[in-house]
All heavy atoms as TSV, in Angstrom:
chain	resi	resn	atom	element	x	y	z
A	1	MET	N	N	90.327	108.602	128.659
A	1	MET	CA	C	91.034	109.632	127.941
A	1	MET	C	C	90.012	110.561	127.284
A	1	MET	O	O	89.131	110.120	126.570
A	1	MET	CB	C	91.929	108.987	126.892
A	1	MET	CG	C	92.775	109.954	126.166
A	1	MET	SD	S	93.951	109.007	125.184
A	1	MET	CE	C	94.656	110.303	124.265
A	2	LYS	N	N	90.158	111.831	127.518
A	2	LYS	CA	C	89.212	112.826	127.009
A	2	LYS	C	C	89.742	113.428	125.708
A	2	LYS	O	O	90.899	113.827	125.620
A	2	LYS	CB	C	89.028	113.920	128.059
A	2	LYS	CG	C	87.959	114.899	127.716
A	2	LYS	CD	C	87.757	115.878	128.856
A	2	LYS	CE	C	86.670	116.864	128.514
A	2	LYS	NZ	N	86.478	117.839	129.566
A	3	ARG	N	N	88.860	113.468	124.699
A	3	ARG	CA	C	89.244	114.049	123.407
A	3	ARG	C	C	89.031	115.556	123.445
A	3	ARG	O	O	88.049	116.048	123.982
A	3	ARG	CB	C	88.408	113.451	122.287
A	3	ARG	CG	C	88.776	112.032	121.995
A	3	ARG	CD	C	88.061	111.554	120.785
A	3	ARG	NE	N	88.291	112.474	119.676
A	3	ARG	CZ	C	88.545	112.098	118.448
A	3	ARG	NH1	N	88.573	110.829	118.158
A	3	ARG	NH2	N	88.726	112.975	117.502
A	4	GLN	N	N	89.940	116.264	122.842
A	4	GLN	CA	C	89.824	117.707	122.766
A	4	GLN	C	C	89.157	118.095	121.446
A	4	GLN	O	O	89.301	117.404	120.443
A	4	GLN	CB	C	91.200	118.358	122.824
A	4	GLN	CG	C	91.898	118.184	124.144
A	4	GLN	CD	C	93.261	118.872	124.128
A	4	GLN	OE1	O	93.700	119.370	123.110
A	4	GLN	NE2	N	93.915	118.868	125.272
A	5	ARG	N	N	88.437	119.190	121.478
A	5	ARG	CA	C	87.843	119.706	120.245
A	5	ARG	C	C	88.948	120.230	119.333
A	5	ARG	O	O	89.920	120.817	119.795
A	5	ARG	CB	C	86.878	120.833	120.548
A	5	ARG	CG	C	85.574	120.365	121.126
A	5	ARG	CD	C	84.624	121.517	121.289
A	5	ARG	NE	N	84.414	122.195	120.019
A	5	ARG	CZ	C	83.264	122.237	119.368
A	5	ARG	NH1	N	82.216	121.631	119.887
A	5	ARG	NH2	N	83.140	122.878	118.237
A	6	ALA	N	N	88.764	120.008	118.046
A	6	ALA	CA	C	89.753	120.480	117.084
A	6	ALA	C	C	89.651	122.005	116.922
A	6	ALA	O	O	88.561	122.550	116.863
A	6	ALA	CB	C	89.523	119.800	115.746
A	7	ASP	N	N	90.799	122.653	116.885
A	7	ASP	CA	C	90.783	124.087	116.646
A	7	ASP	C	C	90.612	124.343	115.143
A	7	ASP	O	O	90.496	123.417	114.348
A	7	ASP	CB	C	92.036	124.752	117.199
A	7	ASP	CG	C	93.319	124.230	116.567
A	7	ASP	OD1	O	93.241	123.324	115.724
A	7	ASP	OD2	O	94.399	124.745	116.911
A	8	GLU	N	N	90.582	125.614	114.752
A	8	GLU	CA	C	90.309	125.962	113.361
A	8	GLU	C	C	91.362	125.417	112.405
A	8	GLU	O	O	91.039	124.962	111.312
A	8	GLU	CB	C	90.212	127.476	113.209
A	8	GLU	CG	C	88.971	128.066	113.843
A	8	GLU	CD	C	88.917	129.572	113.681
A	8	GLU	OE1	O	89.607	130.105	112.792
A	8	GLU	OE2	O	88.178	130.202	114.445
A	9	MET	N	N	92.618	125.446	112.810
A	9	MET	CA	C	93.687	124.964	111.942
A	9	MET	C	C	93.576	123.451	111.751
A	9	MET	O	O	93.765	122.947	110.645
A	9	MET	CB	C	95.053	125.343	112.524
A	9	MET	CG	C	96.169	125.113	111.577
A	9	MET	SD	S	95.897	126.081	110.088
A	9	MET	CE	C	97.469	126.016	109.345
A	10	GLU	N	N	93.260	122.733	112.810
A	10	GLU	CA	C	93.090	121.289	112.700
A	10	GLU	C	C	91.894	120.940	111.837
A	10	GLU	O	O	91.939	120.009	111.036
A	10	GLU	CB	C	92.936	120.670	114.090
A	10	GLU	CG	C	94.020	119.673	114.425
A	10	GLU	CD	C	93.804	119.070	115.786
A	10	GLU	OE1	O	94.199	119.728	116.765
A	10	GLU	OE2	O	93.241	117.968	115.837
A	11	GLN	N	N	90.807	121.690	111.981
A	11	GLN	CA	C	89.633	121.470	111.136
A	11	GLN	C	C	89.969	121.744	109.677
A	11	GLN	O	O	89.537	121.005	108.789
A	11	GLN	CB	C	88.474	122.357	111.581
A	11	GLN	CG	C	87.841	121.931	112.874
A	11	GLN	CD	C	86.741	122.875	113.317
A	11	GLN	OE1	O	86.572	123.955	112.762
A	11	GLN	NE2	N	85.994	122.462	114.325
A	12	PHE	N	N	90.737	122.793	109.413
A	12	PHE	CA	C	91.149	123.122	108.056
A	12	PHE	C	C	91.965	121.977	107.459
A	12	PHE	O	O	91.731	121.559	106.318
A	12	PHE	CB	C	91.965	124.412	108.054
A	12	PHE	CG	C	92.532	124.768	106.718
A	12	PHE	CD1	C	91.721	125.299	105.736
A	12	PHE	CD2	C	93.869	124.568	106.451
A	12	PHE	CE1	C	92.247	125.629	104.488
A	12	PHE	CE2	C	94.406	124.891	105.215
A	12	PHE	CZ	C	93.594	125.422	104.234
A	13	LYS	N	N	92.920	121.455	108.232
A	13	LYS	CA	C	93.752	120.345	107.757
A	13	LYS	C	C	92.913	119.095	107.500
A	13	LYS	O	O	93.113	118.398	106.497
A	13	LYS	CB	C	94.852	120.029	108.776
A	13	LYS	CG	C	95.904	121.092	108.891
A	13	LYS	CD	C	96.878	120.735	109.994
A	13	LYS	CE	C	97.843	121.848	110.286
A	13	LYS	NZ	N	98.718	121.538	111.426
A	14	ASN	N	N	91.971	118.805	108.391
A	14	ASN	CA	C	91.110	117.643	108.211
A	14	ASN	C	C	90.224	117.795	106.982
A	14	ASN	O	O	90.016	116.832	106.229
A	14	ASN	CB	C	90.242	117.416	109.448
A	14	ASN	CG	C	91.034	116.878	110.605
A	14	ASN	OD1	O	92.112	116.320	110.439
A	14	ASN	ND2	N	90.519	117.072	111.806
A	15	ASN	N	N	89.701	119.000	106.754
A	15	ASN	CA	C	88.865	119.235	105.578
A	15	ASN	C	C	89.664	119.084	104.291
A	15	ASN	O	O	89.180	118.503	103.321
A	15	ASN	CB	C	88.220	120.616	105.632
A	15	ASN	CG	C	87.124	120.686	106.666
A	15	ASN	OD1	O	86.579	119.677	107.092
A	15	ASN	ND2	N	86.802	121.900	107.096
A	16	LYS	N	N	90.885	119.609	104.254
A	16	LYS	CA	C	91.731	119.467	103.067
A	16	LYS	C	C	92.080	118.001	102.827
A	16	LYS	O	O	92.065	117.532	101.685
A	16	LYS	CB	C	93.010	120.289	103.212
A	16	LYS	CG	C	92.792	121.771	103.198
A	16	LYS	CD	C	92.256	122.239	101.872
A	16	LYS	CE	C	93.380	122.725	101.018
A	16	LYS	NZ	N	92.925	123.278	99.739
A	17	SER	N	N	92.389	117.257	103.894
A	17	SER	CA	C	92.717	115.844	103.764
A	17	SER	C	C	91.519	115.048	103.270
A	17	SER	O	O	91.659	114.170	102.409
A	17	SER	CB	C	93.185	115.280	105.103
A	17	SER	OG	O	94.347	115.931	105.527
A	18	ALA	N	N	90.341	115.359	103.790
A	18	ALA	CA	C	89.128	114.664	103.351
A	18	ALA	C	C	88.842	114.962	101.882
A	18	ALA	O	O	88.431	114.071	101.123
A	18	ALA	CB	C	87.944	115.074	104.216
A	19	LYS	N	N	89.059	116.196	101.459
A	19	LYS	CA	C	88.845	116.565	100.058
A	19	LYS	C	C	89.799	115.797	99.149
A	19	LYS	O	O	89.387	115.255	98.109
A	19	LYS	CB	C	89.050	118.062	99.879
A	19	LYS	CG	C	88.878	118.531	98.461
A	19	LYS	CD	C	89.140	120.020	98.330
A	19	LYS	CE	C	89.080	120.440	96.876
A	19	LYS	NZ	N	89.435	121.848	96.713
A	20	ASN	N	N	91.070	115.722	99.528
A	20	ASN	CA	C	92.048	114.987	98.724
A	20	ASN	C	C	91.716	113.500	98.662
A	20	ASN	O	O	91.850	112.873	97.612
A	20	ASN	CB	C	93.453	115.193	99.279
A	20	ASN	CG	C	93.937	116.605	99.073
A	20	ASN	OD1	O	93.460	117.320	98.201
A	20	ASN	ND2	N	94.885	117.026	99.887
A	21	THR	N	N	91.270	112.939	99.768
A	21	THR	CA	C	90.894	111.539	99.797
A	21	THR	C	C	89.684	111.282	98.912
A	21	THR	O	O	89.645	110.315	98.150
A	21	THR	CB	C	90.596	111.092	101.243
A	21	THR	OG1	O	91.744	111.354	102.051
A	21	THR	CG2	C	90.264	109.616	101.311
A	22	TYR	N	N	88.690	112.163	98.991
A	22	TYR	CA	C	87.492	112.037	98.161
A	22	TYR	C	C	87.863	112.090	96.679
A	22	TYR	O	O	87.391	111.280	95.880
A	22	TYR	CB	C	86.497	113.148	98.517
A	22	TYR	CG	C	85.334	113.229	97.571
A	22	TYR	CD1	C	84.301	112.313	97.645
A	22	TYR	CD2	C	85.270	114.212	96.599
A	22	TYR	CE1	C	83.228	112.380	96.769
A	22	TYR	CE2	C	84.214	114.288	95.731
A	22	TYR	CZ	C	83.195	113.367	95.815
A	22	TYR	OH	O	82.152	113.432	94.942
A	23	LEU	N	N	88.717	113.034	96.313
A	23	LEU	CA	C	89.137	113.143	94.919
A	23	LEU	C	C	89.886	111.898	94.460
A	23	LEU	O	O	89.679	111.406	93.348
A	23	LEU	CB	C	90.009	114.382	94.721
A	23	LEU	CG	C	89.287	115.714	94.754
A	23	LEU	CD1	C	90.283	116.868	94.705
A	23	LEU	CD2	C	88.305	115.814	93.598
A	24	PHE	N	N	90.765	111.377	95.306
A	24	PHE	CA	C	91.509	110.166	94.946
A	24	PHE	C	C	90.574	108.992	94.693
A	24	PHE	O	O	90.679	108.311	93.668
A	24	PHE	CB	C	92.518	109.792	96.037
A	24	PHE	CG	C	93.089	108.418	95.844
A	24	PHE	CD1	C	94.043	108.192	94.870
A	24	PHE	CD2	C	92.637	107.358	96.610
A	24	PHE	CE1	C	94.550	106.911	94.670
A	24	PHE	CE2	C	93.146	106.085	96.421
A	24	PHE	CZ	C	94.106	105.854	95.445
A	25	PHE	N	N	89.653	108.740	95.635
A	25	PHE	CA	C	88.748	107.609	95.476
A	25	PHE	C	C	87.827	107.783	94.266
A	25	PHE	O	O	87.534	106.823	93.555
A	25	PHE	CB	C	87.925	107.365	96.739
A	25	PHE	CG	C	88.687	106.651	97.812
A	25	PHE	CD1	C	88.905	107.249	99.045
A	25	PHE	CD2	C	89.188	105.390	97.609
A	25	PHE	CE1	C	89.616	106.597	100.035
A	25	PHE	CE2	C	89.899	104.721	98.585
A	25	PHE	CZ	C	90.113	105.325	99.805
A	26	THR	N	N	87.386	109.003	94.022
A	26	THR	CA	C	86.526	109.263	92.871
A	26	THR	C	C	87.274	108.996	91.573
A	26	THR	O	O	86.766	108.299	90.679
A	26	THR	CB	C	86.005	110.704	92.903
A	26	THR	OG1	O	85.258	110.893	94.105
A	26	THR	CG2	C	85.119	111.000	91.720
A	27	ILE	N	N	88.473	109.512	91.453
A	27	ILE	CA	C	89.259	109.316	90.233
A	27	ILE	C	C	89.641	107.850	90.058
A	27	ILE	O	O	89.566	107.306	88.946
A	27	ILE	CB	C	90.501	110.230	90.250
A	27	ILE	CG1	C	90.059	111.690	90.124
A	27	ILE	CG2	C	91.463	109.875	89.136
A	27	ILE	CD1	C	91.152	112.695	90.384
A	28	ALA	N	N	90.034	107.183	91.147
A	28	ALA	CA	C	90.422	105.778	91.061
A	28	ALA	C	C	89.245	104.901	90.633
A	28	ALA	O	O	89.387	104.037	89.752
A	28	ALA	CB	C	90.975	105.299	92.407
A	29	LEU	N	N	88.069	105.117	91.242
A	29	LEU	CA	C	86.905	104.310	90.865
A	29	LEU	C	C	86.436	104.624	89.446
A	29	LEU	O	O	86.015	103.720	88.716
A	29	LEU	CB	C	85.765	104.528	91.860
A	29	LEU	CG	C	85.954	103.877	93.229
A	29	LEU	CD1	C	84.887	104.377	94.195
A	29	LEU	CD2	C	85.903	102.369	93.116
A	30	LEU	N	N	86.529	105.882	89.037
A	30	LEU	CA	C	86.155	106.242	87.677
A	30	LEU	C	C	87.104	105.600	86.663
A	30	LEU	O	O	86.659	105.049	85.654
A	30	LEU	CB	C	86.144	107.759	87.511
A	30	LEU	CG	C	85.720	108.278	86.143
A	30	LEU	CD1	C	84.284	107.851	85.839
A	30	LEU	CD2	C	85.854	109.778	86.090
A	31	ALA	N	N	88.393	105.647	86.932
A	31	ALA	CA	C	89.370	105.023	86.033
A	31	ALA	C	C	89.144	103.518	85.951
A	31	ALA	O	O	89.176	102.928	84.859
A	31	ALA	CB	C	90.786	105.326	86.517
A	32	TRP	N	N	88.917	102.877	87.093
A	32	TRP	CA	C	88.669	101.440	87.133
A	32	TRP	C	C	87.412	101.093	86.340
A	32	TRP	O	O	87.385	100.117	85.585
A	32	TRP	CB	C	88.544	100.999	88.583
A	32	TRP	CG	C	88.540	99.539	88.833
A	32	TRP	CD1	C	88.761	98.530	87.947
A	32	TRP	CD2	C	88.318	98.909	90.088
A	32	TRP	NE1	N	88.673	97.319	88.570
A	32	TRP	CE2	C	88.407	97.518	89.885
A	32	TRP	CE3	C	88.044	99.375	91.358
A	32	TRP	CZ2	C	88.227	96.601	90.907
A	32	TRP	CZ3	C	87.878	98.463	92.379
A	32	TRP	CH2	C	87.970	97.087	92.144
A	33	SER	N	N	86.373	101.909	86.478
A	33	SER	CA	C	85.131	101.687	85.737
A	33	SER	C	C	85.354	101.831	84.238
A	33	SER	O	O	84.847	101.030	83.443
A	33	SER	CB	C	84.053	102.667	86.180
A	33	SER	OG	O	83.732	102.480	87.522
A	34	LEU	N	N	86.099	102.858	83.840
A	34	LEU	CA	C	86.359	103.057	82.417
A	34	LEU	C	C	87.185	101.928	81.821
A	34	LEU	O	O	86.940	101.493	80.690
A	34	LEU	CB	C	87.049	104.408	82.198
A	34	LEU	CG	C	86.186	105.641	82.429
A	34	LEU	CD1	C	87.023	106.905	82.319
A	34	LEU	CD2	C	85.025	105.671	81.449
A	35	ILE	N	N	88.151	101.448	82.584
A	35	ILE	CA	C	88.952	100.306	82.111
A	35	ILE	C	C	88.052	99.095	81.908
A	35	ILE	O	O	88.161	98.389	80.895
A	35	ILE	CB	C	90.098	100.002	83.103
A	35	ILE	CG1	C	91.149	101.108	83.034
A	35	ILE	CG2	C	90.729	98.645	82.803
A	35	ILE	CD1	C	92.189	101.036	84.137
A	36	ASN	N	N	87.150	98.844	82.843
A	36	ASN	CA	C	86.231	97.714	82.702
A	36	ASN	C	C	85.276	97.895	81.530
A	36	ASN	O	O	84.936	96.922	80.856
A	36	ASN	CB	C	85.427	97.498	83.990
A	36	ASN	CG	C	86.197	96.708	85.020
A	36	ASN	OD1	O	87.221	96.117	84.718
A	36	ASN	ND2	N	85.715	96.715	86.241
A	37	VAL	N	N	84.835	99.122	81.292
A	37	VAL	CA	C	83.933	99.367	80.159
A	37	VAL	C	C	84.645	99.050	78.851
A	37	VAL	O	O	84.075	98.409	77.960
A	37	VAL	CB	C	83.418	100.823	80.173
A	37	VAL	CG1	C	82.760	101.189	78.850
A	37	VAL	CG2	C	82.433	101.025	81.308
A	38	PHE	N	N	85.892	99.468	78.727
A	38	PHE	CA	C	86.625	99.238	77.476
A	38	PHE	C	C	87.081	97.795	77.310
A	38	PHE	O	O	87.193	97.314	76.190
A	38	PHE	CB	C	87.818	100.186	77.369
A	38	PHE	CG	C	87.411	101.618	77.191
A	38	PHE	CD1	C	87.898	102.601	78.034
A	38	PHE	CD2	C	86.531	101.995	76.189
A	38	PHE	CE1	C	87.532	103.927	77.874
A	38	PHE	CE2	C	86.143	103.319	76.020
A	38	PHE	CZ	C	86.648	104.286	76.868
A	39	THR	N	N	87.358	97.098	78.407
A	39	THR	CA	C	87.839	95.717	78.292
A	39	THR	C	C	86.718	94.685	78.331
A	39	THR	O	O	86.743	93.723	77.571
A	39	THR	CB	C	88.863	95.394	79.401
A	39	THR	OG1	O	88.258	95.599	80.671
A	39	THR	CG2	C	90.106	96.254	79.256
A	40	LYS	N	N	85.736	94.873	79.207
A	40	LYS	CA	C	84.675	93.887	79.393
A	40	LYS	C	C	83.333	94.319	78.817
A	40	LYS	O	O	82.427	93.510	78.703
A	40	LYS	CB	C	84.495	93.574	80.882
A	40	LYS	CG	C	85.707	92.971	81.536
A	40	LYS	CD	C	85.458	92.718	83.009
A	40	LYS	CE	C	86.700	92.169	83.661
A	40	LYS	NZ	N	86.507	91.994	85.110
A	41	GLY	N	N	83.180	95.607	78.559
A	41	GLY	CA	C	81.931	96.100	78.019
A	41	GLY	C	C	80.881	96.451	79.057
A	41	GLY	O	O	79.759	96.798	78.719
A	42	GLU	N	N	81.218	96.381	80.324
A	42	GLU	CA	C	80.291	96.759	81.401
A	42	GLU	C	C	81.068	97.457	82.509
A	42	GLU	O	O	82.234	97.152	82.744
A	42	GLU	CB	C	79.563	95.537	81.957
A	42	GLU	CG	C	80.482	94.479	82.542
A	42	GLU	CD	C	79.707	93.265	83.023
A	42	GLU	OE1	O	78.714	92.914	82.394
A	42	GLU	OE2	O	80.130	92.707	84.048
A	43	PRO	N	N	80.429	98.408	83.198
A	43	PRO	CA	C	81.160	99.182	84.211
A	43	PRO	C	C	81.477	98.412	85.492
A	43	PRO	O	O	82.467	98.679	86.144
A	43	PRO	CB	C	80.242	100.363	84.507
A	43	PRO	CG	C	78.900	99.960	84.045
A	43	PRO	CD	C	79.089	98.926	82.977
A	44	GLY	N	N	80.651	97.486	85.899
A	44	GLY	CA	C	80.925	96.698	87.098
A	44	GLY	C	C	80.518	97.389	88.379
A	44	GLY	O	O	79.933	98.475	88.385
A	45	TRP	N	N	80.843	96.746	89.504
A	45	TRP	CA	C	80.439	97.230	90.825
A	45	TRP	C	C	81.134	98.506	91.232
A	45	TRP	O	O	80.595	99.300	92.004
A	45	TRP	CB	C	80.700	96.157	91.883
A	45	TRP	CG	C	79.630	95.134	91.897
A	45	TRP	CD1	C	79.684	93.880	91.352
A	45	TRP	CD2	C	78.329	95.266	92.453
A	45	TRP	NE1	N	78.493	93.248	91.535
A	45	TRP	CE2	C	77.637	94.073	92.225
A	45	TRP	CE3	C	77.683	96.291	93.123
A	45	TRP	CZ2	C	76.344	93.869	92.638
A	45	TRP	CZ3	C	76.384	96.096	93.541
A	45	TRP	CH2	C	75.727	94.888	93.296
A	46	GLU	N	N	82.337	98.716	90.737
A	46	GLU	CA	C	83.051	99.930	91.133
A	46	GLU	C	C	82.322	101.190	90.668
A	46	GLU	O	O	82.344	102.210	91.345
A	46	GLU	CB	C	84.503	99.928	90.644
A	46	GLU	CG	C	84.708	99.582	89.217
A	46	GLU	CD	C	84.647	98.104	88.912
A	46	GLU	OE1	O	84.852	97.268	89.783
A	46	GLU	OE2	O	84.370	97.797	87.750
A	47	PHE	N	N	81.623	101.114	89.534
A	47	PHE	CA	C	80.840	102.255	89.079
A	47	PHE	C	C	79.641	102.499	89.989
A	47	PHE	O	O	79.302	103.646	90.297
A	47	PHE	CB	C	80.385	102.051	87.626
A	47	PHE	CG	C	79.731	103.257	87.028
A	47	PHE	CD1	C	80.468	104.389	86.743
A	47	PHE	CD2	C	78.379	103.261	86.754
A	47	PHE	CE1	C	79.878	105.512	86.195
A	47	PHE	CE2	C	77.770	104.381	86.208
A	47	PHE	CZ	C	78.526	105.506	85.922
A	48	VAL	N	N	79.019	101.427	90.448
A	48	VAL	CA	C	77.892	101.541	91.381
A	48	VAL	C	C	78.368	102.164	92.692
A	48	VAL	O	O	77.707	103.056	93.243
A	48	VAL	CB	C	77.243	100.163	91.631
A	48	VAL	CG1	C	76.172	100.248	92.689
A	48	VAL	CG2	C	76.689	99.595	90.333
A	49	ILE	N	N	79.518	101.740	93.181
A	49	ILE	CA	C	80.085	102.304	94.408
A	49	ILE	C	C	80.381	103.788	94.216
A	49	ILE	O	O	80.100	104.614	95.094
A	49	ILE	CB	C	81.355	101.535	94.826
A	49	ILE	CG1	C	80.995	100.105	95.220
A	49	ILE	CG2	C	82.096	102.251	95.953
A	49	ILE	CD1	C	82.194	99.194	95.399
A	50	LEU	N	N	80.918	104.141	93.052
A	50	LEU	CA	C	81.198	105.538	92.745
A	50	LEU	C	C	79.920	106.372	92.747
A	50	LEU	O	O	79.874	107.455	93.349
A	50	LEU	CB	C	81.892	105.649	91.389
A	50	LEU	CG	C	82.169	107.042	90.853
A	50	LEU	CD1	C	83.155	107.773	91.748
A	50	LEU	CD2	C	82.696	106.964	89.438
A	51	LEU	N	N	78.878	105.880	92.113
A	51	LEU	CA	C	77.612	106.613	92.062
A	51	LEU	C	C	76.992	106.768	93.445
A	51	LEU	O	O	76.542	107.863	93.813
A	51	LEU	CB	C	76.624	105.908	91.136
A	51	LEU	CG	C	76.916	106.014	89.642
A	51	LEU	CD1	C	75.862	105.243	88.859
A	51	LEU	CD2	C	76.958	107.449	89.201
A	52	ILE	N	N	76.963	105.697	94.224
A	52	ILE	CA	C	76.388	105.760	95.571
A	52	ILE	C	C	77.176	106.735	96.445
A	52	ILE	O	O	76.597	107.544	97.179
A	52	ILE	CB	C	76.323	104.360	96.207
A	52	ILE	CG1	C	75.301	103.503	95.465
A	52	ILE	CG2	C	75.977	104.449	97.688
A	52	ILE	CD1	C	75.313	102.038	95.862
A	53	GLY	N	N	78.494	106.685	96.364
A	53	GLY	CA	C	79.319	107.610	97.136
A	53	GLY	C	C	79.065	109.058	96.780
A	53	GLY	O	O	78.974	109.922	97.656
A	54	ASN	N	N	78.936	109.345	95.488
A	54	ASN	CA	C	78.663	110.719	95.066
A	54	ASN	C	C	77.259	111.160	95.447
A	54	ASN	O	O	77.057	112.320	95.818
A	54	ASN	CB	C	78.885	110.877	93.561
A	54	ASN	CG	C	80.345	111.012	93.234
A	54	ASN	OD1	O	81.056	111.770	93.864
A	54	ASN	ND2	N	80.798	110.256	92.256
A	55	ILE	N	N	76.290	110.271	95.385
A	55	ILE	CA	C	74.930	110.609	95.820
A	55	ILE	C	C	74.917	110.950	97.298
A	55	ILE	O	O	74.325	111.948	97.715
A	55	ILE	CB	C	73.954	109.462	95.494
A	55	ILE	CG1	C	73.726	109.384	93.983
A	55	ILE	CG2	C	72.629	109.634	96.228
A	55	ILE	CD1	C	72.994	108.137	93.537
A	56	ILE	N	N	75.588	110.139	98.108
A	56	ILE	CA	C	75.664	110.408	99.550
A	56	ILE	C	C	76.362	111.742	99.806
A	56	ILE	O	O	75.912	112.549	100.618
A	56	ILE	CB	C	76.386	109.258	100.287
A	56	ILE	CG1	C	75.528	108.005	100.247
A	56	ILE	CG2	C	76.727	109.650	101.717
A	56	ILE	CD1	C	76.243	106.757	100.728
A	57	PHE	N	N	77.444	112.003	99.099
A	57	PHE	CA	C	78.195	113.245	99.282
A	57	PHE	C	C	77.339	114.461	98.976
A	57	PHE	O	O	77.228	115.387	99.778
A	57	PHE	CB	C	79.444	113.236	98.401
A	57	PHE	CG	C	80.197	114.532	98.404
A	57	PHE	CD1	C	80.978	114.891	99.491
A	57	PHE	CD2	C	80.133	115.388	97.329
A	57	PHE	CE1	C	81.660	116.091	99.503
A	57	PHE	CE2	C	80.822	116.587	97.322
A	57	PHE	CZ	C	81.587	116.934	98.416
A	58	PHE	N	N	76.704	114.467	97.799
A	58	PHE	CA	C	75.940	115.648	97.398
A	58	PHE	C	C	74.650	115.810	98.195
A	58	PHE	O	O	74.253	116.934	98.508
A	58	PHE	CB	C	75.676	115.630	95.893
A	58	PHE	CG	C	76.921	115.911	95.089
A	58	PHE	CD1	C	77.483	114.938	94.290
A	58	PHE	CD2	C	77.548	117.141	95.163
A	58	PHE	CE1	C	78.632	115.185	93.557
A	58	PHE	CE2	C	78.701	117.407	94.441
A	58	PHE	CZ	C	79.242	116.426	93.635
A	59	CYS	N	N	74.004	114.716	98.557
A	59	CYS	CA	C	72.806	114.818	99.388
A	59	CYS	C	C	73.139	115.340	100.777
A	59	CYS	O	O	72.400	116.160	101.336
A	59	CYS	CB	C	72.092	113.470	99.484
A	59	CYS	SG	S	71.275	112.984	97.962
A	60	SER	N	N	74.246	114.896	101.350
A	60	SER	CA	C	74.629	115.394	102.675
A	60	SER	C	C	75.025	116.866	102.605
A	60	SER	O	O	74.753	117.630	103.536
A	60	SER	CB	C	75.750	114.547	103.266
A	60	SER	OG	O	76.926	114.645	102.496
A	61	ARG	N	N	75.634	117.304	101.502
A	61	ARG	CA	C	75.952	118.734	101.348
A	61	ARG	C	C	74.686	119.572	101.314
A	61	ARG	O	O	74.605	120.619	101.953
A	61	ARG	CB	C	76.761	118.975	100.079
A	61	ARG	CG	C	78.222	118.652	100.240
A	61	ARG	CD	C	78.981	119.052	99.017
A	61	ARG	NE	N	78.757	120.453	98.704
A	61	ARG	CZ	C	79.718	121.324	98.454
A	61	ARG	NH1	N	80.957	120.934	98.508
A	61	ARG	NH2	N	79.438	122.569	98.154
A	62	VAL	N	N	73.691	119.111	100.572
A	62	VAL	CA	C	72.419	119.844	100.497
A	62	VAL	C	C	71.759	119.868	101.868
A	62	VAL	O	O	71.257	120.903	102.313
A	62	VAL	CB	C	71.485	119.202	99.447
A	62	VAL	CG1	C	70.085	119.753	99.542
A	62	VAL	CG2	C	72.050	119.409	98.052
A	63	PHE	N	N	71.762	118.732	102.563
A	63	PHE	CA	C	71.154	118.641	103.885
A	63	PHE	C	C	71.800	119.630	104.857
A	63	PHE	O	O	71.113	120.386	105.540
A	63	PHE	CB	C	71.275	117.213	104.414
A	63	PHE	CG	C	70.816	117.058	105.833
A	63	PHE	CD1	C	69.469	117.042	106.145
A	63	PHE	CD2	C	71.733	116.939	106.862
A	63	PHE	CE1	C	69.048	116.901	107.460
A	63	PHE	CE2	C	71.334	116.802	108.176
A	63	PHE	CZ	C	69.980	116.767	108.467
A	64	TYR	N	N	73.126	119.617	104.936
A	64	TYR	CA	C	73.808	120.496	105.886
A	64	TYR	C	C	73.712	121.964	105.484
A	64	TYR	O	O	73.658	122.848	106.340
A	64	TYR	CB	C	75.275	120.086	106.054
A	64	TYR	CG	C	75.412	118.816	106.841
A	64	TYR	CD1	C	76.042	117.699	106.305
A	64	TYR	CD2	C	74.898	118.709	108.127
A	64	TYR	CE1	C	76.152	116.529	107.028
A	64	TYR	CE2	C	75.002	117.539	108.857
A	64	TYR	CZ	C	75.632	116.459	108.298
A	64	TYR	OH	O	75.744	115.316	109.004
A	65	LYS	N	N	73.660	122.242	104.187
A	65	LYS	CA	C	73.493	123.628	103.744
A	65	LYS	C	C	72.144	124.164	104.167
A	65	LYS	O	O	72.024	125.277	104.649
A	65	LYS	CB	C	73.652	123.714	102.226
A	65	LYS	CG	C	73.586	125.127	101.708
A	65	LYS	CD	C	73.849	125.165	100.216
A	65	LYS	CE	C	73.814	126.597	99.718
A	65	LYS	NZ	N	74.051	126.674	98.277
A	66	ARG	N	N	71.086	123.345	104.010
A	66	ARG	CA	C	69.748	123.758	104.423
A	66	ARG	C	C	69.645	123.844	105.942
A	66	ARG	O	O	68.931	124.685	106.466
A	66	ARG	CB	C	68.695	122.796	103.871
A	66	ARG	CG	C	68.506	122.944	102.401
A	66	ARG	CD	C	67.403	122.063	101.910
A	66	ARG	NE	N	67.259	122.191	100.477
A	66	ARG	CZ	C	66.504	121.439	99.742
A	66	ARG	NH1	N	65.814	120.445	100.296
A	66	ARG	NH2	N	66.426	121.620	98.444
A	67	LYS	N	N	70.342	122.960	106.639
A	67	LYS	CA	C	70.279	122.956	108.091
A	67	LYS	C	C	70.913	124.226	108.670
A	67	LYS	O	O	70.449	124.744	109.691
A	67	LYS	CB	C	71.005	121.717	108.626
A	67	LYS	CG	C	70.921	121.525	110.102
A	67	LYS	CD	C	71.613	120.253	110.522
A	67	LYS	CE	C	71.553	120.072	112.020
A	67	LYS	NZ	N	72.257	118.863	112.444
A	68	LEU	N	N	71.946	124.741	108.029
A	68	LEU	CA	C	72.630	125.927	108.533
A	68	LEU	C	C	71.940	127.222	108.159
A	68	LEU	O	O	72.255	128.277	108.708
A	68	LEU	CB	C	74.071	125.950	108.030
A	68	LEU	CG	C	74.980	124.863	108.591
A	68	LEU	CD1	C	76.351	124.922	107.936
A	68	LEU	CD2	C	75.109	125.004	110.102
A	69	GLN	N	N	70.984	127.172	107.249
A	69	GLN	CA	C	70.299	128.408	106.841
A	69	GLN	C	C	69.174	128.754	107.758
A	69	GLN	O	O	68.598	128.097	108.473
A	69	GLN	CB	C	69.756	128.290	105.426
A	69	GLN	CG	C	70.859	128.360	104.416
A	69	GLN	CD	C	70.342	128.247	102.983
A	69	GLN	OE1	O	69.189	127.933	102.751
A	69	GLN	NE2	N	71.205	128.495	102.049
């Protein structure tokens, strides 16, 4: 089965969906971390996952921005 390239509208929909998913996971992990900080006094692994995910996101944005210039 051969995959077709996504047209502009499909790419737009995928980008919007990815943005919404990223925001959801970021907010959920941040809320979970804050709850742990207030209840247990430490942020836990979810904060580490949040930081690593954001580092990967922003580093890849810088990489692709420089690559396209």
